Structure formats: structure tokens, C-alpha cells
Residue, then its C-alpha position, 0 to 999 in steps of 0.5 A: m846967170a839964173d840957176k838952171v831948173i832941174a825937173p824930175d825925170w818923170m816930167d818928160a813923157q819919154q823918160r816916164e815911159l822909159l823909167y816906168p814902163a806900162s809892163k811894170y807900172y801903173t802911172g798917172f800924170a797931171t799938171t796945173t797952174i797956180q791962179k792968182g789968190e789961190e792957196k798953194t796947198a790947195v793947188y798941190d792937193r788938187v793936182k795930186q788928186n788928179a794924178r791919182v785919178d789918172a792912175i786909178s783910171s788906167i787900172q779901172v780900164s784893165v779891170e773892165q777889159t779883164i771882166e769882158r774876157y771873163i764874160k766871153n769865156t763864160q759864154s763860150g763855155s770855158y771854165v774859170s774858177t773865178t768867174d763869179i767874181m768877174t762876171s757879176r753885172a752889178k759889180s762890174h760897174s763898181g769903181i776902184k776906191d783906192v790903190p794900196g802903195l800908190n805913190v804921188e810926187v809933186w813938183e812946182n816949176p819955179k819959172t812958170g808956176d806950173v805944178s805937176a804931179f806923178a802917181y805910180v805903183k809897181i804892179l808887183d808891189l800892188s799885187r802883193r799889197l792887194m793879197r795882204r789886204i784881202l787876207t786882212n779883210v777876210g780876218k775882219v769878216e771872221t771877227e765880225l761874223q763871230a761877234v754876230e753869232d755871239l750876239v745871236a746866242r745871247g738873244e741880242k738879235a737887234q744888235a746882231k742884225d745891225r752889224l750885218p751891213a758892215v760885214q757886207s761892206i767888207f765883202d764888197d771891199i774884198e771882191n773889189d780887190q779880188r777883181v783888181l788883183l785878177s786884172v793886174d796879175s795874170n799868175v794869181t791863184d785861187e789861194d792868193l784870192a782867198i776864194e775858198e775862205v771867202n766863199a765859206l764866209k759868204k755862206k755863213h753870212q747868208t745863213l745869219v742874214g736868213e736867220l735874222k731876216n724876220g728879226i726879233a721873236i717876241y711873245l706878247d701877252c697883253k691883258a687890257d681890261l676895259f671895265g670887264k671887256n677886253y680892249a684889243s686895240l692896246l695889243k694891236e697898237i703895241k705890235g704896230a709900234l714894234s714891227p718897224i724895228g724888225c719884230m715877229f710875234v710868236d705864240s709861245p714864250e718858248a719860241s721867243d727871244w723876248a717874252i713880254y707880259i702886260v696887264a693893263p686894267a682901267r679904273e674909274y677915278h672921278a667926275d668933275q661937274f662944270g655947269s652942264i658939262t661933266t668931265y670923267t677921268s679914268y686911269v689905266d694902270a699897266s704892269i710890264s714884265i719883260d723876260k729875256t728868254v735865251a738867258g732865262k731871266r727877267v730884265y724889266e719889271d715896273e708899273i706905269s699909270v696914265k690918266g684919260s679924260h672925256t666928257h661922255n663917260y668913264e669908258q671913253a676916258a679910259r679909251q683915251a688913257y689906253k691911247d696915251i699909254s700905248p706909246k709909253i709901253s712901246k718905248i719901254i719895250k724898244e729900250q729893253i730889247q734894243q740895248 
């Protein structure tokens, strides 16, 4: 006599509803059959994922229904302290990324080869885990914003600005968890949602975003002497190269994060005659000094020379040298201010 197959209780729909009532649990169920040639582990992973998606979908529906209620309350004029969380049109379409504490069990029927999975999470447990995760993420935001403020204080605005998107990402996670928590727990309070702490951190974040919007303040003093004339194009080319990294240019060193001094005179080198053609060679010798204003110290000082050639005259040769030296100077400046 063949051994009796004993399936888990959750395989039966009525038993599932009895043991995991919707008033206390969010659940998801999925089933599939192992196809010929399929790896069993891949099938298990697939069916478990489908069960997770089914459970998450039920929570998502609850969130969307709660959002609709909050929108109606707002339109009718009733005050809800958490309205901003639930009524943002852009945010109301965001999906639930994951569910903390979601358990997934899998079972394979040895007779039929069917593989089934059951995902479940107790609402009370989910509520507690969401509260903990919100507080954890609040702590992460506090740490990140302090790091950004420290970078700004040291004059490292490029690095500070680079960290802000990660902070916004944590805020998004917090708000997703707040919306889920509001939907699954009717007794949740503003304290549970960390409303006061999050709002304070958002204000600090927005202040930093505004402060860093215009990026790094640079004072650029560029003297390019083209045989007695100012070669203004060098300054324009360097500014153009720095602008994409979020720089703004100020009129005094005192107003800057970085003060950059460039002295780049041209000099004649020699002329080579080849038949009827004369090739003129000029050099541009550039000295570059970079001061980190907030630290009150010089962080870079060096000289570079670039050769330019032309068949017309020394001036045209020097102009070519200026064109070639411009990206080299720009690269040096970027490397220093983005360290």
C-alpha cells in the first residue's frame, strides 16, 4: 500500500482561511508543475516568488484603498495629520518593494509533481517590523545628512552633493513603509510613523539641496598673455569644462569654495623651414595654483607646458597650444575639487 501523502494545512483553501484569516494575516498562494528538463531549484524559486507577489498584491490593494479614503477625507475638508503621506499623486502609484517578516513555505506533491508555495505575514508582526524599519531608516537619514553637512563644512561640496540622491532614496523607503503601516494598522499614531522626526529631516534635506543646487563656488583668475594680448578664450574654455560638474563662478576668493589662479603666457620657440613652407612653434607655459578656501590652504601648485605648431605665424601656433592646454588644466582642476 502506497504511503499516504500528507499535505500541509495551507494547501486546502478552507483551511488556509481558517488558520490564516484575512483579519489577522496577509497571504499569497501559488502553484506550478515541474516541466521536463527543468531544474527543481528554479521551479521552487519561481513558485515562491509568485506566492510573494500574490501576498504583496493584497497589501498593495489595501494601501490603494487607504489612499482613496484619505483623498476623499481631504476633499471633504476633514483634517488628517498624515494626509501628506497618503495623498501625493506621484507617490500613490509606487509599488511595495518588500514586506518585512513575510514567510514563504513550499511543498512538492510527490504523486503529481505539482509544487506549491504559501506566503504569509501576521498583520501585527508586519506592523511592528514596519515601525522598526522606519526608525532604522530615520537613523540612516540622520547619519547621512550629518555626513553631508560635514562635507559642506570642509568645502567638499561635490562629494556632499553626490550623497543627496541616496538620502532621497531612504526618504522614499520611509514613506513607502509609512503608507503601508497606515494601511495595515488602523491604530497607528504619528509617533509610530515618526512624522515629526521625518518632517524635520526633510526640512534639513531641502535646505542642503538648496545650498548645493548651484554647486561648487569657484573663483577663477586666469591670465593668458598672447604676446601682449589677453587670450580670453582660455578662461571661457575652462569655465565651459567645469560647468557640467555643477560649478558656479564668483567674483572674489572670499566668496568661493576654491580659488584657482592660472598664469599662462605664450612664448615663441622656433621656426622650421621645409622648402617653401615654414612651420612655427610656440609654447604656452601655465602655472596653476589651487586654494581650498574654507581650509585656508593651497592644495595644488604646479606648471605645465604645451607646444603648438602652425604654418602662418607664432601667434597662430600659440593659439593652438592654448587649445591643447585648456583640457589639461581643466582635468587638473576637476581632479582637485572632486577628491
